[in-house]
All heavy atoms as a GROMACS GRO file, in nm:
protein
  631
    1MET      N    1  10.897  12.862  12.449
    1MET     CA    2  10.899  13.006  12.460
    1MET      C    3  10.762  13.059  12.501
    1MET      O    4  10.755  13.149  12.583
    1MET     CB    5  10.941  13.069  12.327
    1MET     CG    6  11.079  13.035  12.282
    1MET     SD    7  11.191  13.146  12.360
    1MET     CE    8  11.336  13.118  12.271
    2ARG      N    9  10.660  13.002  12.440
    2ARG     CA   10  10.525  13.048  12.476
    2ARG      C   11  10.489  13.011  12.619
    2ARG      O   12  10.420  13.086  12.686
    2ARG     CB   13  10.422  12.990  12.379
    2ARG     CG   14  10.434  13.048  12.240
    2ARG     CD   15  10.334  12.989  12.146
    2ARG     NE   16  10.201  13.036  12.182
    2ARG     CZ   17  10.091  12.989  12.128
    2ARG    NH1   18  10.096  12.893  12.040
    2ARG    NH2   19   9.974  13.036  12.164
    3LEU      N   20  10.537  12.895  12.663
    3LEU     CA   21  10.508  12.851  12.799
    3LEU      C   22  10.560  12.950  12.901
    3LEU      O   23  10.494  12.979  13.001
    3LEU     CB   24  10.569  12.714  12.824
    3LEU     CG   25  10.555  12.658  12.966
    3LEU    CD1   26  10.408  12.633  12.998
    3LEU    CD2   27  10.633  12.531  12.981
    4LEU      N   28  10.677  13.004  12.876
    4LEU     CA   29  10.738  13.096  12.971
    4LEU      C   30  10.700  13.241  12.947
    4LEU      O   31  10.746  13.329  13.017
    4LEU     CB   32  10.890  13.080  12.967
    4LEU     CG   33  10.940  12.941  13.004
    4LEU    CD1   34  11.090  12.932  12.986
    4LEU    CD2   35  10.900  12.904  13.146
    5GLY      N   36  10.617  13.267  12.844
    5GLY     CA   37  10.569  13.402  12.819
    5GLY      C   38  10.669  13.491  12.748
    5GLY      O   39  10.672  13.611  12.772
    6ALA      N   40  10.751  13.433  12.661
    6ALA     CA   41  10.849  13.512  12.587
    6ALA      C   42  10.778  13.614  12.497
    6ALA      O   43  10.672  13.587  12.442
    6ALA     CB   44  10.937  13.422  12.503
    7ILE      N   45  10.837  13.730  12.485
    7ILE     CA   46  10.779  13.838  12.404
    7ILE      C   47  10.808  13.811  12.258
    7ILE      O   48  10.924  13.803  12.216
    7ILE     CB   49  10.836  13.974  12.448
    7ILE    CG1   50  10.801  13.998  12.595
    7ILE    CG2   51  10.783  14.086  12.361
    7ILE    CD1   52  10.872  14.117  12.657
    8SER      N   53  10.703  13.795  12.178
    8SER     CA   54  10.720  13.756  12.039
    8SER      C   55  10.780  13.868  11.955
    8SER      O   56  10.824  13.842  11.843
    8SER     CB   57  10.587  13.710  11.980
    8SER     OG   58  10.494  13.816  11.986
    9ASN      N   59  10.783  13.992  12.003
    9ASN     CA   60  10.844  14.101  11.928
    9ASN      C   61  10.997  14.099  11.938
    9ASN      O   62  11.064  14.171  11.865
    9ASN     CB   63  10.793  14.237  11.978
    9ASN     CG   64  10.646  14.255  11.947
    9ASN    OD1   65  10.593  14.192  11.857
    9ASN    ND2   66  10.580  14.339  12.024
   10SER      N   67  11.051  14.021  12.028
   10SER     CA   68  11.195  14.010  12.044
   10SER      C   69  11.254  13.945  11.918
   10SER      O   70  11.199  13.848  11.868
   10SER     CB   71  11.228  13.925  12.166
   10SER     OG   72  11.363  13.890  12.168
   11PRO      N   73  11.366  13.997  11.868
   11PRO     CA   74  11.424  13.939  11.746
   11PRO      C   75  11.460  13.791  11.760
   11PRO      O   76  11.437  13.712  11.668
   11PRO     CB   77  11.551  14.022  11.722
   11PRO     CG   78  11.527  14.150  11.792
   11PRO     CD   79  11.439  14.117  11.910
   12PHE      N   80  11.513  13.752  11.874
   12PHE     CA   81  11.550  13.612  11.893
   12PHE      C   82  11.428  13.522  11.896
   12PHE      O   83  11.424  13.417  11.831
   12PHE     CB   84  11.632  13.594  12.021
   12PHE     CG   85  11.670  13.452  12.048
   12PHE    CD1   86  11.764  13.388  11.970
   12PHE    CD2   87  11.608  13.380  12.150
   12PHE    CE1   88  11.799  13.256  11.993
   12PHE    CE2   89  11.642  13.247  12.173
   12PHE     CZ   90  11.738  13.186  12.095
   13VAL      N   91  11.327  13.564  11.970
   13VAL     CA   92  11.204  13.484  11.979
   13VAL      C   93  11.137  13.476  11.842
   13VAL      O   94  11.090  13.369  11.801
   13VAL     CB   95  11.109  13.542  12.085
   13VAL    CG1   96  10.977  13.467  12.087
   13VAL    CG2   97  11.175  13.538  12.223
   14GLY      N   98  11.133  13.586  11.770
   14GLY     CA   99  11.076  13.585  11.635
   14GLY      C  100  11.152  13.492  11.543
   14GLY      O  101  11.093  13.422  11.461
   15TRP      N  102  11.286  13.491  11.557
   15TRP     CA  103  11.368  13.403  11.475
   15TRP      C  104  11.338  13.256  11.507
   15TRP      O  105  11.326  13.174  11.416
   15TRP     CB  106  11.516  13.434  11.498
   15TRP     CG  107  11.608  13.346  11.422
   15TRP    CD1  108  11.638  13.352  11.289
   15TRP    CD2  109  11.683  13.236  11.475
   15TRP    NE1  110  11.726  13.253  11.256
   15TRP    CE2  111  11.757  13.181  11.368
   15TRP    CE3  112  11.696  13.180  11.601
   15TRP    CZ2  113  11.841  13.072  11.385
   15TRP    CZ3  114  11.780  13.072  11.618
   15TRP    CH2  115  11.852  13.019  11.510
   16ILE      N  116  11.327  13.225  11.634
   16ILE     CA  117  11.294  13.086  11.675
   16ILE      C  118  11.158  13.046  11.618
   16ILE      O  119  11.143  12.936  11.562
   16ILE     CB  120  11.294  13.072  11.828
   16ILE    CG1  121  11.435  13.088  11.884
   16ILE    CG2  122  11.234  12.939  11.872
   16ILE    CD1  123  11.530  12.977  11.849
   17TYR      N  124  11.059  13.134  11.628
   17TYR     CA  125  10.926  13.103  11.574
   17TYR      C  126  10.932  13.084  11.423
   17TYR      O  127  10.867  12.993  11.368
   17TYR     CB  128  10.827  13.212  11.609
   17TYR     CG  129  10.783  13.214  11.754
   17TYR    CD1  130  10.718  13.325  11.807
   17TYR    CD2  131  10.806  13.108  11.839
   17TYR    CE1  132  10.676  13.328  11.939
   17TYR    CE2  133  10.765  13.110  11.971
   17TYR     CZ  134  10.700  13.220  12.020
   17TYR     OH  135  10.659  13.223  12.150
   18ASP      N  136  11.009  13.169  11.353
   18ASP     CA  137  11.020  13.156  11.208
   18ASP      C  138  11.090  13.027  11.167
   18ASP      O  139  11.052  12.965  11.067
   18ASP     CB  140  11.096  13.276  11.149
   18ASP     CG  141  11.017  13.405  11.157
   18ASP    OD1  142  10.893  13.398  11.175
   18ASP    OD2  143  11.079  13.513  11.147
   19MET      N  144  11.191  12.987  11.241
   19MET     CA  145  11.266  12.867  11.205
   19MET      C  146  11.187  12.739  11.235
   19MET      O  147  11.204  12.638  11.166
   19MET     CB  148  11.400  12.863  11.280
   19MET     CG  149  11.495  12.975  11.242
   19MET     SD  150  11.533  12.979  11.067
   19MET     CE  151  11.635  12.836  11.053
   20THR      N  152  11.106  12.741  11.337
   20THR     CA  153  11.032  12.620  11.374
   20THR      C  154  10.894  12.611  11.311
   20THR      O  155  10.831  12.506  11.317
   20THR     CB  156  11.018  12.610  11.527
   20THR    OG1  157  10.952  12.727  11.576
   20THR    CG2  158  11.154  12.595  11.593
   21ALA      N  159  10.848  12.718  11.248
   21ALA     CA  160  10.715  12.717  11.186
   21ALA      C  161  10.698  12.606  11.083
   21ALA      O  162  10.595  12.537  11.083
   21ALA     CB  163  10.684  12.853  11.126
   22PRO      N  164  10.796  12.582  10.994
   22PRO     CA  165  10.778  12.471  10.897
   22PRO      C  166  10.771  12.334  10.965
   22PRO      O  167  10.703  12.244  10.915
   22PRO     CB  168  10.902  12.480  10.808
   22PRO     CG  169  10.954  12.617  10.825
   22PRO     CD  170  10.916  12.659  10.962
   23LEU      N  171  10.838  12.318  11.077
   23LEU     CA  172  10.833  12.190  11.148
   23LEU      C  173  10.699  12.169  11.218
   23LEU      O  174  10.654  12.056  11.236
   23LEU     CB  175  10.946  12.182  11.250
   23LEU     CG  176  11.088  12.183  11.193
   23LEU    CD1  177  11.190  12.197  11.305
   23LEU    CD2  178  11.112  12.056  11.113
   24LEU      N  179  10.637  12.278  11.259
   24LEU     CA  180  10.510  12.268  11.330
   24LEU      C  181  10.388  12.270  11.237
   24LEU      O  182  10.279  12.234  11.279
   24LEU     CB  183  10.498  12.381  11.432
   24LEU     CG  184  10.601  12.379  11.544
   24LEU    CD1  185  10.587  12.504  11.630
   24LEU    CD2  186  10.586  12.255  11.627
   25ALA      N  187  10.409  12.313  11.113
   25ALA     CA  188  10.297  12.328  11.019
   25ALA      C  189  10.213  12.201  11.002
   25ALA      O  190  10.090  12.210  11.000
   25ALA     CB  191  10.348  12.377  10.884
   26PRO      N  192  10.273  12.081  10.991
   26PRO     CA  193  10.189  11.962  10.974
   26PRO      C  194  10.100  11.930  11.094
   26PRO      O  195  10.004  11.856  11.082
   26PRO     CB  196  10.290  11.848  10.954
   26PRO     CG  197  10.418  11.912  10.918
   26PRO     CD  198  10.415  12.048  10.978
   27PHE      N  199  10.131  11.988  11.208
   27PHE     CA  200  10.059  11.956  11.331
   27PHE      C  201   9.966  12.068  11.378
   27PHE      O  202   9.909  12.058  11.486
   27PHE     CB  203  10.159  11.924  11.443
   27PHE     CG  204  10.254  11.814  11.407
   27PHE    CD1  205  10.382  11.843  11.365
   27PHE    CD2  206  10.214  11.682  11.414
   27PHE    CE1  207  10.470  11.742  11.331
   27PHE    CE2  208  10.301  11.580  11.380
   27PHE     CZ  209  10.430  11.610  11.338
   28GLN      N  210   9.953  12.173  11.297
   28GLN     CA  211   9.870  12.287  11.339
   28GLN      C  212   9.727  12.243  11.367
   28GLN      O  213   9.669  12.164  11.294
   28GLN     CB  214   9.869  12.396  11.232
   28GLN     CG  215  10.000  12.469  11.222
   28GLN     CD  216  10.032  12.552  11.345
   28GLN    OE1  217  10.020  12.506  11.458
   28GLN    NE2  218  10.076  12.673  11.323
   29ASN      N  219   9.673  12.295  11.474
   29ASN     CA  220   9.533  12.274  11.514
   29ASN      C  221   9.500  12.129  11.546
   29ASN      O  222   9.384  12.089  11.537
   29ASN     CB  223   9.437  12.330  11.409
   29ASN     CG  224   9.458  12.478  11.388
   29ASN    OD1  225   9.481  12.552  11.483
   29ASN    ND2  226   9.453  12.522  11.264
   30VAL      N  227   9.598  12.049  11.580
   30VAL     CA  228   9.570  11.912  11.622
   30VAL      C  229   9.509  11.913  11.762
   30VAL      O  230   9.413  11.842  11.789
   30VAL     CB  231   9.699  11.826  11.619
   30VAL    CG1  232   9.674  11.690  11.679
   30VAL    CG2  233   9.750  11.813  11.477
   31PHE      N  234   9.567  11.994  11.849
   31PHE     CA  235   9.518  12.007  11.986
   31PHE      C  236   9.491  12.154  12.016
   31PHE      O  237   9.556  12.242  11.960
   31PHE     CB  238   9.622  11.956  12.087
   31PHE     CG  239   9.655  11.811  12.071
   31PHE    CD1  240   9.775  11.770  12.017
   31PHE    CD2  241   9.565  11.714  12.112
   31PHE    CE1  242   9.806  11.637  12.003
   31PHE    CE2  243   9.595  11.580  12.099
   31PHE     CZ  244   9.716  11.541  12.044
   32PRO      N  245   9.400  12.181  12.106
   32PRO     CA  246   9.378  12.322  12.144
   32PRO      C  247   9.494  12.372  12.230
   32PRO      O  248   9.565  12.295  12.294
   32PRO     CB  249   9.248  12.317  12.225
   32PRO     CG  250   9.242  12.178  12.278
   32PRO     CD  251   9.309  12.090  12.175
   33THR      N  252   9.512  12.502  12.228
   33THR     CA  253   9.614  12.565  12.312
   33THR      C  254   9.548  12.606  12.443
   33THR      O  255   9.445  12.672  12.443
   33THR     CB  256   9.672  12.689  12.242
   33THR    OG1  257   9.729  12.646  12.118
   33THR    CG2  258   9.780  12.754  12.326
   34GLY      N  259   9.607  12.564  12.554
   34GLY     CA  260   9.552  12.597  12.684
   34GLY      C  261   9.629  12.710  12.749
   34GLY      O  262   9.747  12.731  12.724
   35GLU      N  263   9.562  12.785  12.833
   35GLU     CA  264   9.626  12.894  12.905
   35GLU      C  265   9.580  12.890  13.049
   35GLU      O  266   9.460  12.887  13.077
   35GLU     CB  267   9.591  13.028  12.842
   35GLU     CG  268   9.667  13.142  12.903
   35GLU     CD  269   9.647  13.272  12.828
   35GLU    OE1  270   9.614  13.268  12.709
   35GLU    OE2  271   9.665  13.376  12.890
   36ILE      N  272   9.676  12.888  13.140
   36ILE     CA  273   9.647  12.888  13.283
   36ILE      C  274   9.730  12.996  13.348
   36ILE      O  275   9.854  12.990  13.347
   36ILE     CB  276   9.678  12.750  13.346
   36ILE    CG1  277   9.594  12.641  13.282
   36ILE    CG2  278   9.656  12.755  13.497
   36ILE    CD1  279   9.629  12.502  13.327
   37GLN      N  280   9.664  13.094  13.401
   37GLN     CA  281   9.728  13.205  13.474
   37GLN      C  282   9.841  13.267  13.393
   37GLN      O  283   9.950  13.293  13.445
   37GLN     CB  284   9.778  13.159  13.610
   37GLN     CG  285   9.668  13.115  13.703
   37GLN     CD  286   9.722  13.066  13.836
   37GLN    OE1  287   9.842  13.055  13.856
   37GLN    NE2  288   9.631  13.039  13.929
   38GLY      N  289   9.819  13.292  13.267
   38GLY     CA  290   9.918  13.358  13.183
   38GLY      C  291  10.020  13.266  13.118
   38GLY      O  292  10.097  13.310  13.034
   39PHE      N  293  10.024  13.140  13.156
   39PHE     CA  294  10.115  13.045  13.095
   39PHE      C  295  10.042  12.970  12.984
   39PHE      O  296   9.934  12.916  13.005
   39PHE     CB  297  10.168  12.945  13.198
   39PHE     CG  298  10.256  13.007  13.303
   39PHE    CD1  299  10.206  13.034  13.429
   39PHE    CD2  300  10.386  13.039  13.274
   39PHE    CE1  301  10.287  13.091  13.525
   39PHE    CE2  302  10.468  13.096  13.369
   39PHE     CZ  303  10.418  13.122  13.495
   40VAL      N  304  10.103  12.967  12.866
   40VAL     CA  305  10.041  12.904  12.750
   40VAL      C  306  10.096  12.764  12.734
   40VAL      O  307  10.217  12.744  12.727
   40VAL     CB  308  10.069  12.986  12.622
   40VAL    CG1  309  10.010  12.917  12.501
   40VAL    CG2  310  10.014  13.127  12.636
   41PHE      N  311  10.007  12.667  12.730
   41PHE     CA  312  10.045  12.527  12.708
   41PHE      C  313  10.007  12.491  12.565
   41PHE      O  314   9.890  12.475  12.533
   41PHE     CB  315   9.974  12.434  12.806
   41PHE     CG  316  10.017  12.456  12.948
   41PHE    CD1  317   9.940  12.532  13.034
   41PHE    CD2  318  10.134  12.400  12.996
   41PHE    CE1  319   9.979  12.553  13.164
   41PHE    CE2  320  10.175  12.421  13.126
   41PHE     CZ  321  10.096  12.497  13.211
   42ASP      N  322  10.107  12.481  12.480
   42ASP     CA  323  10.085  12.450  12.339
   42ASP      C  324  10.105  12.301  12.319
   42ASP      O  325  10.216  12.254  12.294
   42ASP     CB  326  10.180  12.531  12.253
   42ASP     CG  327  10.140  12.532  12.107
   42ASP    OD1  328  10.043  12.462  12.071
   42ASP    OD2  329  10.206  12.602  12.029
   43PHE      N  330   9.997  12.226  12.330
   43PHE     CA  331  10.005  12.081  12.320
   43PHE      C  332  10.043  12.034  12.181
   43PHE      O  333  10.101  11.928  12.164
   43PHE     CB  334   9.873  12.018  12.364
   43PHE     CG  335   9.842  12.042  12.508
   43PHE    CD1  336   9.741  12.129  12.546
   43PHE    CD2  337   9.916  11.979  12.608
   43PHE    CE1  338   9.714  12.151  12.680
   43PHE    CE2  339   9.890  12.001  12.741
   43PHE     CZ  340   9.788  12.088  12.778
   44THR      N  341  10.011  12.116  12.079
   44THR     CA  342  10.049  12.081  11.943
   44THR      C  343  10.201  12.077  11.930
   44THR      O  344  10.257  11.985  11.868
   44THR     CB  345   9.990  12.182  11.844
   44THR    OG1  346   9.848  12.181  11.856
   44THR    CG2  347  10.029  12.152  11.702
   45THR      N  348  10.269  12.173  11.989
   45THR     CA  349  10.415  12.176  11.984
   45THR      C  350  10.474  12.058  12.059
   45THR      O  351  10.570  11.995  12.012
   45THR     CB  352  10.467  12.308  12.043
   45THR    OG1  353  10.410  12.417  11.970
   45THR    CG2  354  10.617  12.316  12.035
   46LEU      N  355  10.418  12.025  12.172
   46LEU     CA  356  10.466  11.909  12.248
   46LEU      C  357  10.446  11.779  12.170
   46LEU      O  358  10.532  11.692  12.169
   46LEU     CB  359  10.397  11.902  12.383
   46LEU     CG  360  10.428  12.015  12.480
   46LEU    CD1  361  10.342  12.003  12.605
   46LEU    CD2  362  10.575  12.018  12.514
   47PHE      N  363  10.331  11.769  12.104
   47PHE     CA  364  10.303  11.650  12.022
   47PHE      C  365  10.402  11.641  11.907
   47PHE      O  366  10.455  11.533  11.877
   47PHE     CB  367  10.159  11.655  11.971
   47PHE     CG  368  10.122  11.539  11.884
   47PHE    CD1  369  10.108  11.412  11.938
   47PHE    CD2  370  10.103  11.556  11.748
   47PHE    CE1  371  10.074  11.304  11.856
   47PHE    CE2  372  10.070  11.449  11.667
   47PHE     CZ  373  10.055  11.324  11.721
   48ALA      N  374  10.428  11.753  11.839
   48ALA     CA  375  10.524  11.755  11.729
   48ALA      C  376  10.662  11.714  11.777
   48ALA      O  377  10.733  11.638  11.710
   48ALA     CB  378  10.529  11.894  11.666
   49LEU      N  379  10.700  11.761  11.894
   49LEU     CA  380  10.830  11.725  11.950
   49LEU      C  381  10.839  11.575  11.973
   49LEU      O  382  10.940  11.511  11.938
   49LEU     CB  383  10.853  11.800  12.081
   49LEU     CG  384  10.983  11.772  12.154
   49LEU    CD1  385  11.102  11.820  12.072
   49LEU    CD2  386  10.982  11.839  12.290
   50LEU      N  387  10.735  11.516  12.028
   50LEU     CA  388  10.734  11.371  12.051
   50LEU      C  389  10.741  11.293  11.920
   50LEU      O  390  10.810  11.191  11.910
   50LEU     CB  391  10.611  11.331  12.131
   50LEU     CG  392  10.609  11.376  12.276
   50LEU    CD1  393  10.474  11.342  12.340
   50LEU    CD2  394  10.722  11.313  12.353
   51VAL      N  395  10.669  11.340  11.818
   51VAL     CA  396  10.671  11.272  11.689
   51VAL      C  397  10.810  11.277  11.628
   51VAL      O  398  10.862  11.177  11.579
   51VAL     CB  399  10.566  11.333  11.593
   51VAL    CG1  400  10.586  11.285  11.450
   51VAL    CG2  401  10.425  11.301  11.640
   52TYR      N  402  10.875  11.394  11.634
   52TYR     CA  403  11.009  11.407  11.576
   52TYR      C  404  11.112  11.327  11.655
   52TYR      O  405  11.205  11.271  11.596
   52TYR     CB  406  11.050  11.554  11.566
   52TYR     CG  407  10.976  11.626  11.455
   52TYR    CD1  408  10.906  11.743  11.480
   52TYR    CD2  409  10.976  11.576  11.325
   52TYR    CE1  410  10.839  11.809  11.379
   52TYR    CE2  411  10.908  11.640  11.223
   52TYR     CZ  412  10.840  11.757  11.251
   52TYR     OH  413  10.773  11.820  11.150
   53VAL      N  414  11.097  11.318  11.784
   53VAL     CA  415  11.188  11.235  11.864
   53VAL      C  416  11.171  11.088  11.825
   53VAL      O  417  11.269  11.016  11.807
   53VAL     CB  418  11.165  11.256  12.015
   53VAL    CG1  419  11.231  11.147  12.097
   53VAL    CG2  420  11.216  11.392  12.057
   54PHE      N  421  11.046  11.045  11.811
   54PHE     CA  422  11.021  10.906  11.771
   54PHE      C  423  11.076  10.878  11.632
   54PHE      O  424  11.138  10.773  11.608
   54PHE     CB  425  10.871  10.876  11.776
   54PHE     CG  426  10.837  10.738  11.728
   54PHE    CD1  427  10.866  10.627  11.804
   54PHE    CD2  428  10.777  10.721  11.603
   54PHE    CE1  429  10.837  10.499  11.757
   54PHE    CE2  430  10.747  10.594  11.557
   54PHE     CZ  431  10.776  10.483  11.634
   55LEU      N  432  11.055  10.969  11.537
   55LEU     CA  433  11.107  10.949  11.402
   55LEU      C  434  11.260  10.946  11.401
   55LEU      O  435  11.320  10.865  11.330
   55LEU     CB  436  11.056  11.059  11.309
   55LEU     CG  437  10.910  11.051  11.270
   55LEU    CD1  438  10.869  11.172  11.188
   55LEU    CD2  439  10.880  10.923  11.196
   56GLY      N  440  11.322  11.031  11.479
   56GLY     CA  441  11.468  11.030  11.489
   56GLY      C  442  11.519  10.899  11.546
   56GLY      O  443  11.617  10.842  11.496
   57TYR      N  444  11.453  10.850  11.650
   57TYR     CA  445  11.490  10.723  11.709
   57TYR      C  446  11.474  10.610  11.608
   57TYR      O  447  11.560  10.523  11.594
   57TYR     CB  448  11.405  10.696  11.833
   57TYR     CG  449  11.428  10.561  11.895
   57TYR    CD1  450  11.541  10.536  11.972
   57TYR    CD2  451  11.337  10.457  11.874
   57TYR    CE1  452  11.563  10.411  12.027
   57TYR    CE2  453  11.358  10.332  11.929
   57TYR     CZ  454  11.472  10.310  12.005
   57TYR     OH  455  11.494  10.186  12.059
   58LEU      N  456  11.363  10.612  11.535
   58LEU     CA  457  11.337  10.508  11.435
   58LEU      C  458  11.442  10.511  11.325
   58LEU      O  459  11.494  10.406  11.284
   58LEU     CB  460  11.197  10.529  11.376
   58LEU     CG  461  11.145  10.422  11.282
   58LEU    CD1  462  11.129  10.290  11.357
   58LEU    CD2  463  11.013  10.464  11.224
   59ILE      N  464  11.479  10.629  11.279
   59ILE     CA  465  11.582  10.641  11.174
   59ILE      C  466  11.716  10.591  11.225
   59ILE      O  467  11.788  10.520  11.154
   59ILE     CB  468  11.591  10.787  11.125
   59ILE    CG1  469  11.466  10.822  11.044
   59ILE    CG2  470  11.716  10.810  11.043
   59ILE    CD1  471  11.451  10.968  11.012
   60LEU      N  472  11.751  10.625  11.348
   60LEU     CA  473  11.877  10.577  11.404
   60LEU      C  474  11.880  10.426  11.416
   60LEU      O  475  11.980  10.361  11.384
   60LEU     CB  476  11.902  10.641  11.541
   60LEU     CG  477  11.948  10.784  11.540
   60LEU    CD1  478  11.954  10.839  11.683
   60LEU    CD2  479  12.082  10.798  11.472
   61GLN      N  480  11.770  10.368  11.461
   61GLN     CA  481  11.765  10.222  11.475
   61GLN      C  482  11.772  10.153  11.340
   61GLN      O  483  11.840  10.052  11.325
   61GLN     CB  484  11.639  10.180  11.551
   61GLN     CG  485  11.637  10.223  11.695
   61GLN     CD  486  11.755  10.170  11.772
   61GLN    OE1  487  11.792  10.054  11.761
   61GLN    NE2  488  11.817  10.256  11.851
   62LEU      N  489  11.702  10.208  11.241
   62LEU     CA  490  11.707  10.148  11.107
   62LEU      C  491  11.846  10.160  11.046
   62LEU      O  492  11.895  10.066  10.983
   62LEU     CB  493  11.603  10.212  11.016
   62LEU     CG  494  11.458  10.176  11.047
   62LEU    CD1  495  11.364  10.259  10.961
   62LEU    CD2  496  11.434  10.029  11.025
   63SER      N  497  11.909  10.276  11.064
   63SER     CA  498  12.042  10.292  11.007
   63SER      C  499  12.144  10.204  11.081
   63SER      O  500  12.234  10.149  11.019
   63SER     CB  501  12.086  10.439  11.011
   63SER     OG  502  12.099  10.483  11.144
   64LYS      N  503  12.127  10.188  11.211
   64LYS     CA  504  12.216  10.100  11.287
   64LYS      C  505  12.200   9.956  11.238
   64LYS      O  506  12.297   9.885  11.220
   64LYS     CB  507  12.184  10.109  11.436
   64LYS     CG  508  12.280  10.030  11.522
   64LYS     CD  509  12.237  10.019  11.666
   64LYS     CE  510  12.211  10.150  11.733
   64LYS     NZ  511  12.180  10.134  11.877
   65HIS      N  512  12.076   9.916  11.214
   65HIS     CA  513  12.050   9.781  11.165
   65HIS      C  514  12.107   9.761  11.025
   65HIS      O  515  12.169   9.658  10.997
   65HIS     CB  516  11.899   9.754  11.165
   65HIS     CG  517  11.863   9.621  11.108
   65HIS    ND1  518  11.888   9.502  11.174
   65HIS    CD2  519  11.806   9.586  10.991
   65HIS    CE1  520  11.847   9.401  11.099
   65HIS    NE2  521  11.796   9.450  10.988
   66ASN      N  522  12.088   9.858  10.938
   66ASN     CA  523  12.139   9.846  10.802
   66ASN      C  524  12.291   9.842  10.798
   66ASN      O  525  12.350   9.764  10.722
   66ASN     CB  526  12.089   9.961  10.715
   66ASN     CG  527  11.944   9.945  10.678
   66ASN    OD1  528  11.891   9.835  10.686
   66ASN    ND2  529  11.880  10.053  10.640
   67PHE      N  530  12.358   9.924  10.876
   67PHE     CA  531  12.504   9.924  10.876
   67PHE      C  532  12.560   9.798  10.940
   67PHE      O  533  12.665   9.750  10.900
   67PHE     CB  534  12.559  10.049  10.945
   67PHE     CG  535  12.548  10.171  10.860
   67PHE    CD1  536  12.482  10.283  10.907
   67PHE    CD2  537  12.604  10.175  10.734
   67PHE    CE1  538  12.473  10.397  10.829
   67PHE    CE2  539  12.595  10.288  10.655
   67PHE     CZ  540  12.529  10.399  10.703
   68SER      N  541  12.491   9.746  11.039
   68SER     CA  542  12.543   9.625  11.105
   68SER      C  543  12.529   9.503  11.015
   68SER      O  544  12.610   9.412  11.019
   68SER     CB  545  12.474   9.601  11.239
   68SER     OG  546  12.339   9.567  11.220
   69THR      N  547  12.427   9.498  10.931
   69THR     CA  548  12.410   9.383  10.842
   69THR      C  549  12.494   9.394  10.717
   69THR      O  550  12.536   9.293  10.663
   69THR     CB  551  12.262   9.364  10.802
   69THR    OG1  552  12.216   9.483  10.739
   69THR    CG2  553  12.177   9.332  10.923
   70THR      N  554  12.522   9.514  10.670
   70THR     CA  555  12.600   9.527  10.547
   70THR      C  556  12.750   9.527  10.573
   70THR      O  557  12.828   9.503  10.483
   70THR     CB  558  12.563   9.657  10.472
   70THR    OG1  559  12.586   9.768  10.559
   70THR    CG2  560  12.419   9.653  10.428
   71ARG      N  561  12.793   9.550  10.693
   71ARG     CA  562  12.935   9.557  10.725
   71ARG      C  563  12.995   9.422  10.764
   71ARG      O  564  13.113   9.412  10.788
   71ARG     CB  565  12.960   9.656  10.838
   71ARG     CG  566  12.923   9.796  10.807
   71ARG     CD  567  13.038   9.863  10.746
   71ARG     NE  568  13.006  10.002  10.718
   71ARG     CZ  569  13.088  10.082  10.659
   71ARG    NH1  570  13.206  10.040  10.623
   71ARG    NH2  571  13.054  10.205  10.633
   72ARG      N  572  12.914   9.321  10.776
   72ARG     CA  573  12.966   9.190  10.815
   72ARG      C  574  13.046   9.130  10.701
   72ARG      O  575  13.000   9.122  10.588
   72ARG     CB  576  12.853   9.096  10.853
   72ARG     CG  577  12.784   9.135  10.980
   72ARG     CD  578  12.680   9.034  11.016
   72ARG     NE  579  12.604   9.083  11.129
   72ARG     CZ  580  12.488   9.037  11.166
   72ARG    NH1  581  12.433   8.938  11.100
   72ARG    NH2  582  12.425   9.086  11.269
   73THR      N  583  13.164   9.090  10.732
   73THR     CA  584  13.248   9.024  10.633
   73THR      C  585  13.298   8.893  10.692
   73THR      O  586  13.317   8.881  10.814
   73THR     CB  587  13.369   9.111  10.595
   73THR    OG1  588  13.443   9.143  10.711
   73THR    CG2  589  13.324   9.238  10.525
   74THR      N  590  13.318   8.799  10.609
   74THR     CA  591  13.365   8.670  10.652
   74THR      C  592  13.511   8.655  10.609
   74THR      O  593  13.544   8.675  10.492
   74THR     CB  594  13.281   8.556  10.590
   74THR    OG1  595  13.145   8.580  10.623
   74THR    CG2  596  13.326   8.422  10.641
   75ILE      N  597  13.593   8.625  10.704
   75ILE     CA  598  13.735   8.606  10.674
   75ILE      C  599  13.759   8.455  10.662
   75ILE      O  600  13.731   8.378  10.753
   75ILE     CB  601  13.824   8.664  10.785
   75ILE    CG1  602  13.797   8.814  10.796
   75ILE    CG2  603  13.969   8.633  10.759
   75ILE    CD1  604  13.867   8.878  10.912
   76VAL      N  605  13.809   8.417  10.547
   76VAL     CA  606  13.838   8.277  10.522
   76VAL      C  607  13.988   8.258  10.533
   76VAL      O  608  14.066   8.322  10.464
   76VAL     CB  609  13.787   8.234  10.382
   76VAL    CG1  610  13.822   8.088  10.354
   76VAL    CG2  611  13.639   8.259  10.372
   77ARG      N  612  14.028   8.169  10.619
   77ARG     CA  613  14.172   8.140  10.637
   77ARG      C  614  14.203   8.008  10.570
   77ARG      O  615  14.134   7.909  10.589
   77ARG     CB  616  14.208   8.137  10.784
   77ARG     CG  617  14.187   8.270  10.849
   77ARG     CD  618  14.230   8.267  10.990
   77ARG     NE  619  14.196   8.397  11.049
   77ARG     CZ  620  14.251   8.444  11.157
   77ARG    NH1  621  14.340   8.372  11.221
   77ARG    NH2  622  14.219   8.560  11.204
   78GLU      N  623  14.306   8.010  10.495
   78GLU     CA  624  14.346   7.887  10.424
   78GLU      C  625  14.463   7.821  10.491
   78GLU      O  626  14.546   7.874  10.550
   78GLU     CB  627  14.377   7.918  10.282
   78GLU     CG  628  14.256   7.972  10.210
   78GLU     CD  629  14.289   8.003  10.065
   78GLU    OE1  630  14.393   7.956  10.015
   78GLU    OE2  631  14.211   8.072  10.005
   0.00000   0.00000   0.00000
């Protein structure tokens, strides 16, 4: 939203900022915010997005591994 210059007084934009603030809090001030010709590049937000994508991928892989090892059953035929 900041990259495209969204107006923060808009109710929708304010709601998005309020909902994502707790997710971005651990990463505040990690990187400086850059601005080029009115466009704001928030590298902290991009970094947080990459971290959450990696954590989601890691959780999916671990859960896939856990379910595949616990679901194996051996059928014994007599």
